[in-house]
C-alpha positions in Angstrom: -3.9 109.9 125.7 -2.9 108.8 122.3 0.7 109.4 121.4 -0.2 111.2 118.1 -2.1 113.8 120.1 0.9 114.8 122.2 3.1 117.6 120.8 6.2 119.0 122.4 7.7 122.4 121.6 9.7 125.3 123.0 7.6 128.3 124.1 7.7 131.5 126.1 5.1 131.1 128.8 3.6 134.0 130.7 1.6 133.3 133.9 -0.3 136.2 135.5 -2.8 136.6 138.3 -4.3 139.3 140.4 -2.6 139.9 143.8 -5.0 139.9 146.7 -7.9 138.8 144.5 -9.9 137.2 147.4 -9.6 140.4 149.4 -10.8 142.5 146.4 -13.7 140.2 145.8 -14.6 140.2 149.5 -14.7 144.0 149.6 -16.5 144.6 146.3 -17.3 141.6 144.2 -19.3 143.3 141.5 -16.9 146.3 141.2 -13.8 144.0 141.1 -15.3 141.8 138.3 -16.3 144.9 136.3 -12.9 146.5 136.7 -11.1 143.3 135.7 -13.3 142.9 132.6 -12.5 146.5 131.6 -8.8 145.9 132.0 -9.0 142.8 129.9 -11.1 144.4 127.2 -9.2 147.8 127.0 -5.6 146.9 127.7 -4.6 143.3 128.3 -6.2 141.4 125.4 -5.2 144.0 122.8 -1.6 143.9 124.0 -1.5 140.1 123.8 -2.7 140.3 120.2 -0.3 143.1 119.4 2.7 141.0 120.4 1.6 137.8 118.8 0.6 136.0 122.0 -2.1 133.3 122.5 -4.4 133.1 125.5 -4.2 129.5 126.6 -6.7 129.6 129.4 -8.1 131.9 132.1 -9.2 131.5 135.6 -11.2 133.9 137.8 -8.0 135.9 138.6 -5.4 134.4 136.4 -4.3 134.0 132.8 -1.9 131.7 131.0 -0.3 133.0 127.7 2.0 131.4 125.1 4.4 133.3 122.8 6.8 132.1 120.1 9.3 134.9 121.1 10.7 135.6 124.5 11.2 139.2 123.6 7.6 139.6 122.6 6.4 137.9 125.8 8.4 140.3 128.0 7.5 143.4 125.9 3.8 142.4 126.3 4.2 141.9 130.1 6.0 145.2 130.5 3.4 147.2 128.5 0.6 145.6 130.4 2.2 146.5 133.8 2.8 150.0 132.6 -0.7 150.4 131.4 -2.1 149.0 134.7 0.0 151.6 136.6 -1.7 154.4 134.6 -5.2 152.9 135.0 -4.7 152.6 138.7 -3.5 156.2 139.2 -6.9 157.5 140.4 -8.0 154.3 142.1 -8.0 154.1 146.0 -5.1 152.0 147.3 -7.3 149.2 148.6 -9.2 148.8 145.3 -6.3 148.6 142.9 -5.9 145.6 140.7 -2.2 144.6 140.5 -0.9 141.7 138.5 2.0 139.4 139.4 3.6 138.1 136.2 6.0 135.2 135.7 7.8 134.4 132.4 9.7 131.3 131.5 11.2 129.8 128.4 10.8 126.0 128.3 9.6 122.8 126.8 5.8 122.4 126.9 3.4 119.7 125.9 0.4 120.6 123.8 -2.9 118.8 123.9 -5.6 120.5 121.8 -5.5 124.2 122.9 -4.0 123.5 126.3 -0.3 123.4 127.3 1.3 121.9 130.4 4.5 120.5 131.6 7.6 121.6 133.5 8.0 124.8 131.6 4.5 125.9 132.5 4.9 124.9 136.1 8.0 127.1 136.5 6.2 130.1 134.9 3.4 129.7 137.4 5.8 129.5 140.4 7.7 132.5 139.2 4.5 134.5 139.1 3.8 133.5 142.7 7.1 135.2 143.9 6.8 138.3 141.7 5.9 141.6 143.4 2.4 143.0 142.9 2.7 145.0 139.7 6.0 143.3 138.9 7.6 140.7 136.6 9.7 137.7 137.6 11.7 135.8 134.9 13.8 132.6 134.8 17.4 132.3 133.8 16.4 130.9 130.4 14.4 134.1 129.7 17.3 136.3 130.8 19.8 134.5 128.5 17.5 135.3 125.5 17.0 138.9 126.6 20.6 140.0 127.2 21.2 141.4 123.7 17.7 142.1 122.7 16.1 144.4 125.3 17.6 147.2 127.4 16.3 146.3 130.9 17.4 146.7 134.4 17.5 143.2 135.9 17.9 142.3 139.6 19.1 138.8 140.6 16.8 137.3 143.2 19.1 134.3 143.7 18.2 130.6 143.8 14.6 130.1 144.9 13.0 126.9 146.1 9.6 126.9 144.3 6.6 124.8 145.4 6.5 121.4 143.7 9.7 122.2 141.6 12.4 119.7 142.6 15.5 121.8 141.9 16.0 125.5 143.0 15.3 127.9 140.1 17.4 131.1 139.5 14.9 134.0 139.5 15.3 137.6 138.3 13.2 140.7 138.8 12.7 143.1 136.0 13.1 146.7 137.2 11.5 148.6 134.3 10.9 152.2 133.5 7.6 151.7 135.3 9.4 151.9 138.6 12.7 153.5 137.6 11.0 156.7 136.4 9.3 157.3 139.7 12.4 157.2 141.9 13.3 160.5 143.6 16.2 162.3 142.0 19.6 160.9 142.5 19.3 158.9 145.7 22.4 157.4 147.1 22.7 153.8 146.0 23.5 150.8 148.0 27.1 149.7 147.1 27.5 146.6 144.9 29.3 144.8 147.7 29.9 145.0 151.4 33.5 145.9 150.7 32.3 149.3 149.5 30.5 150.1 152.7 33.5 150.9 154.8 37.2 151.6 154.1 39.7 149.1 155.1 39.8 149.4 158.9 42.9 150.2 160.9 42.5 147.0 162.9 44.0 143.9 161.2 41.2 142.8 158.9 40.6 139.1 158.4 38.0 136.9 156.7 37.5 133.2 157.5 36.3 131.2 154.4 34.2 128.1 154.8 36.3 125.1 155.8 36.1 122.4 153.1 35.0 118.8 153.8 37.6 116.7 152.0 35.7 113.4 152.4 32.4 114.7 150.9 28.9 113.7 152.0 26.4 115.7 154.0 27.0 113.8 157.3 30.7 115.0 157.3 29.8 118.5 156.4 28.8 119.5 159.9 32.5 118.8 161.0 33.9 121.2 158.5 31.1 123.8 159.0 31.3 123.5 162.7 35.1 123.9 163.0 35.0 127.0 160.8 32.0 128.5 162.6 33.6 127.6 166.0 36.7 129.6 165.1 34.4 132.3 164.1 32.8 132.4 167.6 36.2 133.1 169.0 37.2 135.7 166.4 34.1 137.9 166.9 35.2 138.3 170.5 38.6 139.9 169.6 38.4 143.7 170.1 41.7 144.2 168.3 40.6 142.5 165.1 38.2 143.5 162.4 36.7 140.1 161.5 34.6 139.4 158.4 32.4 136.3 158.3 32.7 134.7 154.9 31.4 131.2 155.9 28.5 131.5 153.5 30.6 131.7 150.3 29.3 128.6 148.5 31.4 129.0 145.3 34.6 128.9 147.4 33.3 125.9 149.4 32.6 124.0 146.2 36.1 124.8 144.8 34.7 127.1 142.1 36.5 130.3 143.4 39.9 131.0 144.9 40.3 132.7 148.3 41.4 135.9 146.5 38.3 135.8 144.3 36.0 135.1 147.3 37.1 138.2 149.1 37.7 140.4 146.0 35.1 143.1 147.2 35.5 142.6 150.9 37.6 145.1 153.1 40.2 142.6 154.3 43.8 141.9 153.9 44.1 138.5 155.4 42.1 135.2 154.7 42.0 132.1 156.9 41.1 128.9 155.0 41.1 125.3 155.9 40.1 121.7 155.0 38.9 118.9 157.3 39.0 115.1 157.2 37.7 112.7 159.9 38.9 109.2 160.4 36.8 107.5 163.1 37.7 109.3 166.3 40.5 111.3 164.7 40.3 114.5 162.8 42.9 116.2 160.5 42.7 119.9 159.8 44.9 121.8 157.4 44.8 125.6 157.6 46.6 128.5 156.1 46.6 132.3 156.6 47.1 134.3 153.4 48.1 137.9 152.9 45.9 138.9 149.9 47.8 142.1 149.2 51.3 140.5 149.3 49.9 137.3 147.6 51.7 135.1 150.1 51.1 132.6 152.9 51.7 134.1 156.3 51.3 130.9 158.2 50.2 127.3 157.5 49.8 124.2 159.7 48.4 120.7 159.8 46.7 119.3 162.9 46.0 115.7 163.8 43.8 115.4 166.9 41.3 113.3 168.7 37.8 114.4 167.8 37.1 115.2 171.4 39.9 117.8 171.3 38.0 120.0 168.9 37.7 122.9 171.3 41.5 122.9 171.9 42.1 122.6 168.1 39.9 125.7 167.5 41.8 127.6 170.2 45.2 126.6 168.7 44.2 127.6 165.1 42.8 130.9 166.3 45.7 131.6 168.6 48.4 130.9 166.0 46.6 132.7 163.2 46.1 135.8 165.3 49.7 135.6 166.7 50.8 135.9 163.1 49.0 139.2 162.7 49.4 141.0 166.0 50.6 139.9 169.5 48.7 142.9 171.0 45.4 141.2 170.2 46.4 138.2 172.4 47.4 140.5 175.3 44.0 142.0 175.6 41.6 139.1 174.9 43.3 135.9 175.8 41.7 135.6 179.3 38.1 135.1 178.2 37.8 133.8 174.6 39.5 130.4 174.7 37.4 127.3 174.8 40.0 124.6 175.4 38.8 124.2 179.0 35.6 122.7 177.5 37.5 119.8 176.0 36.7 116.2 176.8 33.3 117.3 178.2 31.3 115.4 175.6 30.1 118.8 174.2 32.3 118.9 171.1 30.1 117.2 168.6 26.9 118.9 170.0 28.6 122.3 169.6 29.7 121.7 166.1 26.4 120.2 165.0 24.5 123.1 166.6 26.5 125.8 164.8 26.1 124.0 161.5 22.3 123.8 161.9 21.9 127.4 163.3 23.6 129.1 160.4 21.3 127.4 157.9 18.6 129.7 159.2 15.5 127.6 158.7 12.7 126.8 161.2 13.7 123.1 161.4 17.4 123.8 161.7 16.8 126.4 164.4 15.0 123.8 166.5 17.8 121.3 165.9 20.4 123.9 166.8 18.5 124.4 170.1 18.6 120.7 170.9 22.3 120.7 170.4 22.8 123.8 172.6 20.8 122.1 175.3 23.1 119.2 175.1 26.1 121.6 175.4 24.5 123.1 178.5 24.0 119.7 180.1 27.7 119.1 179.7 28.9 122.6 180.5 26.4 124.1 183.1 28.9 126.7 184.3 29.6 128.2 180.9 27.5 130.8 179.0 27.9 129.1 175.6 24.9 126.7 176.1 22.4 129.2 177.6 23.4 132.0 175.2 22.7 129.8 172.1 19.5 128.4 173.5 18.4 132.0 174.1 19.4 133.0 170.6 17.4 130.2 169.0 14.3 131.2 171.0 14.8 134.8 169.9 14.8 133.8 166.3 11.7 131.7 166.8 10.0 134.8 168.3 11.3 137.1 165.6 10.3 134.9 162.7 7.1 133.2 164.0 8.7 129.8 164.2 7.9 126.7 166.3 5.8 128.2 169.1 3.6 131.1 170.0 5.7 134.4 170.2 4.9 134.9 173.9 6.2 131.5 174.7 9.4 132.0 172.7 10.0 135.4 174.3 9.5 133.9 177.8 12.1 131.2 177.1 14.4 133.8 175.5 14.4 135.8 178.7 15.0 132.7 180.9 18.1 131.6 179.1 19.5 135.1 178.3 19.4 135.9 182.0 21.1 132.6 182.8 23.9 133.5 180.3 24.3 137.0 181.7 24.7 135.5 185.2 27.9 133.7 184.2 31.2 135.3 185.3 32.9 137.5 182.7 35.7 135.0 182.2 33.1 132.4 181.2 30.9 134.7 179.1 30.7 135.2 175.4 28.5 138.4 175.6 25.6 137.0 173.5 23.2 136.9 176.4 23.7 140.6 177.1 22.7 141.5 173.5 19.6 139.3 173.6 18.5 140.6 177.0 19.0 144.1 175.7 16.8 143.4 172.7 14.1 142.2 175.1 14.4 145.4 177.2 13.8 147.4 174.0 10.5 145.6 173.5 9.6 146.7 177.0 10.5 150.3 176.2 13.2 150.2 178.9 15.5 152.1 176.6 18.5 152.9 178.9 18.7 149.3 180.0 18.5 148.1 176.4 21.3 150.5 175.4 23.5 149.5 178.3 23.1 145.8 177.8 23.7 145.8 174.1 26.8 148.1 174.6 28.1 145.6 177.2 27.5 142.8 174.7 29.7 144.6 172.1 32.5 144.8 174.6 32.6 140.9 174.4 31.7 140.7 170.7 33.5 143.5 168.8 33.0 141.9 165.3 29.6 140.1 165.8 27.1 141.2 163.1 24.1 140.2 165.3 25.4 142.2 168.2 26.3 145.2 166.1 22.9 145.0 164.3 20.9 144.8 167.5 22.9 147.7 169.0 22.1 149.8 165.9 18.4 148.9 166.2 18.3 150.0 169.9 20.2 153.2 169.0 17.7 154.0 166.3 14.7 153.7 168.7 16.6 155.7 171.3 17.2 158.6 169.0 20.9 158.0 168.3 20.5 157.5 164.6 23.9 158.6 163.5 25.6 156.1 165.8 23.1 153.5 164.5 24.1 154.1 160.9 27.8 153.5 161.8 27.1 150.3 163.6 24.7 149.0 161.0 27.3 149.7 158.3 29.9 147.8 160.3 27.5 144.9 160.9 26.9 144.6 157.1 30.7 144.7 156.4 31.4 142.0 159.0 28.7 139.8 157.6 30.2 140.0 154.1 26.8 139.5 152.4 23.8 141.7 152.7 21.2 140.5 155.2 17.6 141.9 154.9 17.2 142.4 158.6 20.5 144.4 158.9 19.5 146.4 155.8 16.1 147.2 157.5 18.0 148.6 160.4 20.3 150.7 158.2 17.3 152.0 156.2 15.5 153.0 159.4 18.5 154.7 160.9 19.1 156.7 157.6 15.4 157.6 157.4 15.2 158.8 161.0 18.4 160.9 160.6 16.8 162.6 157.6 19.0 161.0 155.0 16.1 159.7 152.9 18.2 159.4 149.7 20.3 156.8 151.5 17.4 155.0 153.2 15.5 154.3 150.0 18.1 152.1 148.3 18.8 150.2 151.6 15.1 149.4 152.0 14.8 148.5 148.3 17.7 146.1 148.6 16.2 144.5 151.7 12.9 144.0 149.8 14.8 142.6 146.8 16.6 140.0 148.9 13.5 138.9 150.7 10.2 139.3 148.9 8.3 138.6 152.2 10.2 141.4 154.0 7.1 143.5 155.0 9.1 145.9 157.2 11.2 146.9 154.2 8.1 147.8 152.2 6.8 149.9 155.1 10.1 151.7 155.5 10.2 152.3 151.7 6.6 153.7 151.8 7.4 156.1 154.5 10.6 157.1 152.7 8.8 158.1 149.6 6.1 159.9 151.5 8.7 161.9 153.4 10.6 162.7 150.2 7.4 164.1 148.7 6.9 161.4 146.1 3.3 160.7 146.7 2.8 158.5 143.6 5.5 156.1 144.6 4.5 156.0 148.2 0.9 155.3 147.2 2.0 152.5 144.9 4.0 150.8 147.6 1.0 151.3 150.0 -1.0 149.3 147.5 1.5 146.5 147.6 1.4 146.4 151.4 -2.4 146.1 151.8 -2.4 143.5 148.9 0.0 141.3 150.8 -1.4 142.1 154.3 -5.1 143.1 154.0 -5.3 143.7 157.7 -2.4 146.2 157.9 -3.2 149.3 160.0 -0.9 152.2 160.7 -2.0 152.2 164.4 -1.1 148.5 164.8 2.3 149.0 163.2 2.9 152.1 165.4 2.1 150.0 168.5 5.0 147.7 167.7 7.6 150.5 167.2 9.4 151.1 170.6 10.5 154.7 170.0 11.7 156.6 173.0 10.3 159.9 171.6 6.7 160.0 170.4 7.5 162.8 167.9 9.8 160.5 165.9 7.1 157.9 165.6 4.4 160.5 164.7 6.6 161.7 161.8 6.6 158.1 160.4 2.9 157.3 161.0 1.9 160.6 159.4 3.9 159.7 156.3 2.3 156.3 156.1 -1.2 157.7 156.4 -0.5 160.3 153.7 0.4 157.4 151.4 -3.1 156.0 151.8 -2.5 153.2 154.3 -5.5 152.7 156.5 -5.3 154.1 160.0 
């Protein structure tokens, strides 16, 4: 390529393609092509010309556009999506053509009529994570739009995009296309977990991520592990309302103070710490701060052998809680402490396992299991090894990781039963929760409820335990209790988790509070674009609320992403105790146009 043929310039790039194009072509090739040509001729091409855009190239189901103005690019995309909504109104759900659109502002390279480069690649990747019928934009586009267009923008967070080296901050445009079709005045999901519940009467404490003073990824597991290890003790204190703040990255990187990190969280006290390791020695400095009084309640520095980590965690937890309430120690001291596990060789395995587990990826889940197996080898008479092995298998089964689901569930049962068999004084309660979740899958509702309730008696502030109990309660017909526990799980976790929001949305829906279920399901779908359950819950919500247009639109998204979706198959996976409750939901889904 001759140098004088290469031209670089800044441009707004729009990438769009048809969601589920292969399915549409497989069902009706001639009809799909004719409809697509009609949409291009009557809507899309005229809108591109109207807003000063240029068609760079087209593929069978996609189109790449270039604009000189970001505002023009976004206006064009919005008007096309609005127009497609109107054109699809009378089309059956499984034949609708829905576009995904990505918009980026970046440097591009021109060669003849074509453009390519990093800016184009990001636009194409943003399109791939956009909702069917939706628009996804980059941070550079958002910065240009802030004062030029009045739009409702949702932050999708940092996203790892295929073949893009660094994560890209992505945003979803919530336009009038969707906003105008929302049922009147639904309750909204609060902006932060702190708005979910009032400050509890129990002492409320958050633990912030422990900082690694030395730096470097290899040493991170020590800081992560110690903080998470203290967390595993705190969740077992029935007299304490504990909030997990270990995922607060800005604080961990020194970009936020403790007070800023918990500004919207229902806590008064914050535990923070820093860790250094020198060969076989570890130094941990900690302090407990009263946010309301803006003062330090307690502070300490510990210098220990690395093999004394369990004792160190006990000491930090004991002294921190002693500073809040001696009554907590009187009720729980007998079974939560881990110092008896010291010098077993399990310390490093335990810390590494927790650090991997909370990263919540397929690879890290497998590594966490390997560490838990090592802990079990060292501590065969404690529940900590079997319970975490069971938990990793449960996540494999739930998320389709590492092995066939049946195999993962079989291993989950084996290890959960082993954890439950441990004496209460050596039990952390996690096995009870996991075994109860398995009983729910078997439709053994009373056993599931009893086991999860028993688990909560060990793990009063565990978001996983609270969330699973809420799920069991929903399927058992105890929706109002489920709402309360799902709320508390979300408050304890500090950040919204899609799976917990699914449970909350289900419980609200089944209790008849559709106006509260809708925003919970929408938030779950926003946080995880691949959260199919949230879309199904949302579809049933709108159908039950009598909003057929919105329900039908979401039904179209569901079959676009999952062409094989059937209401009957979905129903078979829902372990409701009462058939009438399930029938209410399946009837709603069928009325939205989803195939039986």
